[in-house]
Structure formats: structure tokens, C-alpha cells
One Martini backbone bead per residue (centre of mass of N, CA, C, O) as a GRO file, in nm:
protein
   48
    1MET     BB    1  10.893  10.986   8.540
    2ALA     BB    2  10.943  11.058   8.862
    3GLN     BB    3  10.770  11.213   9.129
    4GLY     BB    4  10.876  11.461   9.376
    5TYR     BB    5  10.979  11.601   9.689
    6CYS     BB    6  11.157  11.890   9.764
    7VAL     BB    7  11.275  12.025  10.058
    8LYS     BB    8  11.469  12.252   9.963
    9CYS     BB    9  11.275  12.376   9.723
   10LYS     BB   10  10.964  12.335   9.775
   11ALA     BB   11  10.899  12.111   9.534
   12LYS     BB   12  10.779  11.956   9.258
   13LYS     BB   13  10.969  11.695   9.087
   14GLU     BB   14  11.174  11.543   8.879
   15MET     BB   15  11.362  11.271   8.888
   16LYS     BB   16  11.696  11.183   8.911
   17ASP     BB   17  11.791  10.871   8.894
   18ALA     BB   18  11.554  10.672   8.916
   19LYS     BB   19  11.463  10.416   9.163
   20GLU     BB   20  11.345  10.110   9.252
   21VAL     BB   21  11.233  10.026   9.580
   22VAL     BB   22  11.238   9.821   9.881
   23MET     BB   23  11.108   9.814  10.173
   24LYS     BB   24  11.080   9.658  10.476
   25ASN     BB   25  10.745   9.650  10.430
   26LYS     BB   26  10.718   9.580  10.103
   27ARG     BB   27  10.727   9.857   9.973
   28LYS     BB   28  10.719  10.079   9.721
   29ALA     BB   29  10.981  10.297   9.578
   30MET     BB   30  11.131  10.613   9.499
   31LYS     BB   31  11.473  10.700   9.410
   32GLY     BB   32  11.648  11.024   9.406
   33LYS     BB   33  11.724  11.335   9.241
   34CYS     BB   34  11.763  11.663   9.222
   35PRO     BB   35  11.815  11.866   8.941
   36VAL     BB   36  11.903  12.132   9.097
   37CYS     BB   37  12.045  12.046   9.404
   38GLY     BB   38  12.086  11.713   9.473
   39THR     BB   39  11.878  11.607   9.650
   40SER     BB   40  11.723  11.370   9.808
   41MET     BB   41  11.456  11.160   9.689
   42PHE     BB   42  11.116  11.048   9.794
   43CYS     BB   43  10.865  10.793   9.685
   44ILE     BB   44  10.568  10.652   9.760
   45MET     BB   45  10.395  10.390   9.656
   46GLY     BB   46  10.152  10.205   9.569
   47ASN     BB   47  10.006   9.884   9.587
   48LYS     BB   48   9.945   9.855   9.258
   0.00000   0.00000   0.00000
């Protein structure tokens, strides 16, 4: 699973329902939800 930072919980956690998305600048990212509070989480991936 993908790991991201939850702003509401102020901690790194595993994303729930993580999906890979492509941003406008053609970079990959992971988008999901926090398993504890349900806040949207976002993590930008590397170029490789």
C-alpha cells in the first residue's frame, strides 16, 4: 500500500483505497483516504 501524510492526524499512515493518478504536469501521484479520520491524502511519486 502507499504511504502518505495526513494533515489532520499529523502523522504518516498507509492510505486506504489508494489509486494512482496523473497530474496536469504528467507526474504520477497516489490519492487515497486516511484510515483513521477519512481525510483525503495525496502523495507525489518519483519520476522513476
